[in-house]
ZADO-1210 file (C-alpha; in nm, 4 decimals, padded with zeros to 6 digits):
<atoms>
<atom x="-01.0127" y="-03.2261" z="02.9238" code="MET" pos="1"/>
<atom x="-01.1069" y="-02.9544" z="03.1758" code="SER" pos="2"/>
<atom x="-00.9183" y="-02.6449" z="03.1605" code="THR" pos="3"/>
<atom x="-00.9255" y="-02.3460" z="03.3851" code="LEU" pos="4"/>
<atom x="-00.7848" y="-02.0366" z="03.2371" code="SER" pos="5"/>
<atom x="-00.7850" y="-01.6506" z="03.2395" code="ALA" pos="6"/>
<atom x="-00.6670" y="-01.4122" z="02.9786" code="ARG" pos="7"/>
<atom x="-00.5458" y="-01.0651" z="03.0689" code="ASN" pos="8"/>
<atom x="-00.6827" y="-01.0812" z="03.4253" code="LEU" pos="9"/>
<atom x="-00.6336" y="-00.7515" z="03.6219" code="SER" pos="10"/>
<atom x="-00.7565" y="-00.6699" z="03.9684" code="LEU" pos="11"/>
<atom x="-00.7255" y="-00.3371" z="04.1616" code="SER" pos="12"/>
<atom x="-00.8152" y="-00.2434" z="04.5081" code="PHE" pos="13"/>
<atom x="-00.8914" y="00.1207" z="04.4772" code="GLY" pos="14"/>
<atom x="-00.5922" y="00.2831" z="04.3071" code="ALA" pos="15"/>
<atom x="-00.3542" y="-00.0180" z="04.3864" code="LYS" pos="16"/>
<atom x="-00.3245" y="-00.2754" z="04.0957" code="ALA" pos="17"/>
<atom x="-00.2838" y="-00.6105" z="04.2677" code="VAL" pos="18"/>
<atom x="-00.2959" y="-00.8191" z="03.9415" code="LEU" pos="19"/>
<atom x="-00.2096" y="-00.6792" z="03.5909" code="ARG" pos="20"/>
<atom x="-00.2687" y="-00.8608" z="03.2653" code="ASP" pos="21"/>
<atom x="-00.2288" y="-01.2244" z="03.4070" code="VAL" pos="22"/>
<atom x="-00.3019" y="-01.4984" z="03.1400" code="SER" pos="23"/>
<atom x="-00.2687" y="-01.8557" z="03.2326" code="LEU" pos="24"/>
<atom x="-00.4195" y="-02.2034" z="03.1873" code="SER" pos="25"/>
<atom x="-00.4504" y="-02.5086" z="03.4083" code="PHE" pos="26"/>
<atom x="-00.5155" y="-02.8462" z="03.2507" code="ALA" pos="27"/>
<atom x="-00.7180" y="-03.1178" z="03.4377" code="ARG" pos="28"/>
<atom x="-00.5008" y="-03.3511" z="03.6527" code="GLY" pos="29"/>
<atom x="-00.1978" y="-03.1297" z="03.6232" code="ALA" pos="30"/>
<atom x="-00.0349" y="-03.0042" z="03.9548" code="VAL" pos="31"/>
<atom x="00.0593" y="-02.6399" z="03.9264" code="THR" pos="32"/>
<atom x="00.2253" y="-02.4280" z="04.2037" code="ALA" pos="33"/>
<atom x="00.1789" y="-02.0511" z="04.2249" code="VAL" pos="34"/>
<atom x="00.4672" y="-01.8951" z="04.3899" code="ILE" pos="35"/>
<atom x="00.5829" y="-01.5496" z="04.4946" code="GLY" pos="36"/>
<atom x="00.6728" y="-01.3256" z="04.7738" code="PRO" pos="37"/>
<atom x="00.4263" y="-01.2237" z="05.0383" code="ASN" pos="38"/>
<atom x="00.1849" y="-00.9603" z="04.8945" code="GLY" pos="39"/>
<atom x="00.2525" y="-01.0563" z="04.5273" code="ALA" pos="40"/>
<atom x="-00.1199" y="-01.1306" z="04.4738" code="GLY" pos="41"/>
<atom x="-00.1175" y="-01.5133" z="04.4857" code="LYS" pos="42"/>
<atom x="-00.4205" y="-01.5612" z="04.7066" code="SER" pos="43"/>
<atom x="-00.6027" y="-01.2810" z="04.5120" code="THR" pos="44"/>
<atom x="-00.5316" y="-01.4586" z="04.1799" code="LEU" pos="45"/>
<atom x="-00.6636" y="-01.7955" z="04.3211" code="LEU" pos="46"/>
<atom x="-00.9754" y="-01.6129" z="04.4603" code="ALA" pos="47"/>
<atom x="-01.0420" y="-01.4735" z="04.1106" code="CYS" pos="48"/>
<atom x="-00.9879" y="-01.8260" z="03.9541" code="LEU" pos="49"/>
<atom x="-01.2219" y="-01.9738" z="04.2009" code="ALA" pos="50"/>
<atom x="-01.4962" y="-01.7078" z="04.1230" code="GLY" pos="51"/>
<atom x="-01.4783" y="-01.5384" z="04.4814" code="LEU" pos="52"/>
<atom x="-01.3438" y="-01.2121" z="04.3343" code="ARG" pos="53"/>
<atom x="-01.4562" y="-01.0508" z="04.0141" code="VAL" pos="54"/>
<atom x="-01.1592" y="-00.9274" z="03.8118" code="PRO" pos="55"/>
<atom x="-01.1506" y="-00.5933" z="03.6333" code="ASP" pos="56"/>
<atom x="-01.2076" y="-00.6298" z="03.2617" code="GLY" pos="57"/>
<atom x="-01.1321" y="-00.9911" z="03.2166" code="ALA" pos="58"/>
<atom x="-01.3001" y="-01.3305" z="03.2694" code="GLN" pos="59"/>
<atom x="-01.2003" y="-01.6566" z="03.4088" code="VAL" pos="60"/>
<atom x="-01.2964" y="-01.9683" z="03.1908" code="PHE" pos="61"/>
<atom x="-01.3741" y="-02.3340" z="03.2874" code="LEU" pos="62"/>
<atom x="-01.3816" y="-02.5298" z="02.9545" code="ASN" pos="63"/>
<atom x="-01.4304" y="-02.2055" z="02.7629" code="ASP" pos="64"/>
<atom x="-01.7385" y="-02.1045" z="02.9739" code="THR" pos="65"/>
<atom x="-01.7105" y="-01.7955" z="03.1704" code="PRO" pos="66"/>
<atom x="-01.7337" y="-01.8991" z="03.5393" code="ILE" pos="67"/>
<atom x="-01.9504" y="-01.5965" z="03.6046" code="GLY" pos="68"/>
<atom x="-02.2240" y="-01.7571" z="03.4035" code="GLN" pos="69"/>
<atom x="-02.2136" y="-02.0884" z="03.5780" code="MET" pos="70"/>
<atom x="-02.4758" y="-02.1506" z="03.8498" code="PRO" pos="71"/>
<atom x="-02.2973" y="-02.1166" z="04.1816" code="PRO" pos="72"/>
<atom x="-02.3655" y="-02.4792" z="04.2760" code="ARG" pos="73"/>
<atom x="-02.2224" y="-02.6157" z="03.9522" code="LEU" pos="74"/>
<atom x="-01.9189" y="-02.3847" z="03.9871" code="ARG" pos="75"/>
<atom x="-01.8697" y="-02.5065" z="04.3449" code="ALA" pos="76"/>
<atom x="-01.8868" y="-02.8720" z="04.2160" code="GLN" pos="77"/>
<atom x="-01.6141" y="-02.7835" z="03.9540" code="ARG" pos="78"/>
<atom x="-01.3758" y="-02.5617" z="04.1433" code="ILE" pos="79"/>
<atom x="-01.2711" y="-02.6001" z="04.5040" code="GLY" pos="80"/>
<atom x="-01.0868" y="-02.3393" z="04.7117" code="PHE" pos="81"/>
<atom x="-00.9244" y="-02.3762" z="05.0467" code="LEU" pos="82"/>
<atom x="-00.7461" y="-02.0511" z="05.1469" code="PRO" pos="83"/>
<atom x="-00.4326" y="-02.0549" z="05.3550" code="GLN" pos="84"/>
<atom x="-00.5147" y="-01.8811" z="05.6719" code="ILE" pos="85"/>
<atom x="-00.3232" y="-01.8976" z="05.9858" code="PRO" pos="86"/>
<atom x="-00.6274" y="-01.9350" z="06.2400" code="GLU" pos="87"/>
<atom x="-00.9242" y="-02.1653" z="06.2254" code="VAL" pos="88"/>
<atom x="-01.2454" y="-02.0024" z="06.3621" code="ALA" pos="89"/>
<atom x="-01.3839" y="-02.3307" z="06.4892" code="TRP" pos="90"/>
<atom x="-01.2457" y="-02.6697" z="06.5951" code="GLY" pos="91"/>
<atom x="-01.2495" y="-02.8941" z="06.2778" code="VAL" pos="92"/>
<atom x="-01.0720" y="-03.2324" z="06.2153" code="ASP" pos="93"/>
<atom x="-00.9127" y="-03.3267" z="05.8871" code="VAL" pos="94"/>
<atom x="-01.2032" y="-03.5489" z="05.7807" code="ARG" pos="95"/>
<atom x="-01.4578" y="-03.2850" z="05.8402" code="THR" pos="96"/>
<atom x="-01.2509" y="-03.0284" z="05.6618" code="LEU" pos="97"/>
<atom x="-01.2240" y="-03.2561" z="05.3685" code="VAL" pos="98"/>
<atom x="-01.5997" y="-03.3351" z="05.3855" code="GLY" pos="99"/>
<atom x="-01.6703" y="-02.9596" z="05.3421" code="LEU" pos="100"/>
<atom x="-01.5744" y="-03.0136" z="04.9837" code="GLY" pos="101"/>
<atom x="-01.8868" y="-03.2371" z="04.9420" code="ARG" pos="102"/>
<atom x="-02.1104" y="-02.9540" z="05.0166" code="MET" pos="103"/>
<atom x="-02.2083" y="-02.8659" z="04.6609" code="PRO" pos="104"/>
<atom x="-02.3323" y="-03.2308" z="04.6219" code="TYR" pos="105"/>
<atom x="-02.5292" y="-03.2494" z="04.9424" code="LEU" pos="106"/>
<atom x="-02.8934" y="-03.3430" z="04.9612" code="GLY" pos="107"/>
<atom x="-03.1226" y="-03.2691" z="05.2517" code="ALA" pos="108"/>
<atom x="-02.9776" y="-03.5274" z="05.4816" code="ARG" pos="109"/>
<atom x="-02.6104" y="-03.4197" z="05.4786" code="GLY" pos="110"/>
<atom x="-02.3270" y="-03.6525" z="05.3888" code="LEU" pos="111"/>
<atom x="-02.4267" y="-03.9847" z="05.2441" code="SER" pos="112"/>
<atom x="-02.2544" y="-04.2929" z="05.2474" code="HIS" pos="113"/>
<atom x="-02.1245" y="-04.2210" z="04.8948" code="ALA" pos="114"/>
<atom x="-01.9972" y="-03.8763" z="05.0135" code="ASP" pos="115"/>
<atom x="-01.8188" y="-04.0503" z="05.3188" code="GLN" pos="116"/>
<atom x="-01.6556" y="-04.2788" z="05.0712" code="GLU" pos="117"/>
<atom x="-01.5577" y="-03.9749" z="04.8488" code="ALA" pos="118"/>
<atom x="-01.3956" y="-03.8159" z="05.1467" code="VAL" pos="119"/>
<atom x="-01.2072" y="-04.1514" z="05.2450" code="THR" pos="120"/>
<atom x="-01.0865" y="-04.1756" z="04.8686" code="ARG" pos="121"/>
<atom x="-00.9472" y="-03.8189" z="04.8907" code="ALA" pos="122"/>
<atom x="-00.7776" y="-03.8920" z="05.2155" code="LEU" pos="123"/>
<atom x="-00.6234" y="-04.2086" z="05.0764" code="ASN" pos="124"/>
<atom x="-00.5080" y="-04.0303" z="04.7491" code="LEU" pos="125"/>
<atom x="-00.3375" y="-03.7506" z="04.9447" code="THR" pos="126"/>
<atom x="-00.1907" y="-04.0027" z="05.1960" code="HIS" pos="127"/>
<atom x="-00.3493" y="-03.8183" z="05.4866" code="THR" pos="128"/>
<atom x="-00.6059" y="-04.0793" z="05.6131" code="LEU" pos="129"/>
<atom x="-00.3886" y="-04.1333" z="05.9202" code="GLU" pos="130"/>
<atom x="-00.4411" y="-03.7602" z="05.9988" code="LEU" pos="131"/>
<atom x="-00.8248" y="-03.7650" z="05.9763" code="GLU" pos="132"/>
<atom x="-00.8801" y="-03.7101" z="06.3480" code="ASP" pos="133"/>
<atom x="-00.6341" y="-03.4330" z="06.3877" code="ARG" pos="134"/>
</atoms>
């Protein structure tokens, strides 16, 4: 079973500690919520877990492998991250947005039939197929 974990993860922006000694583990297939007030470091934590930020003095592991040692394409195939932002810089419908999750698997010709089927499965699993054109 895949596990994403961190032990004693800390991150500072200059003199300000944003995360301090965070240890956690997420099991494959489990749904976990990260909650807290604005500015508590939730998005920063998730960016560290996705490998988009490098924590101070700790590592993030996927199946006991430090994610920093994984080739970027493999890491992107194993960990998806969609930040919560209030504005979208370009017009994108739901199907296209979900399809962006297939980017680490793409060949030279873009989304294959199998990729399109994977997007449809994801939309069905999340009960959002009726929103695909929004």
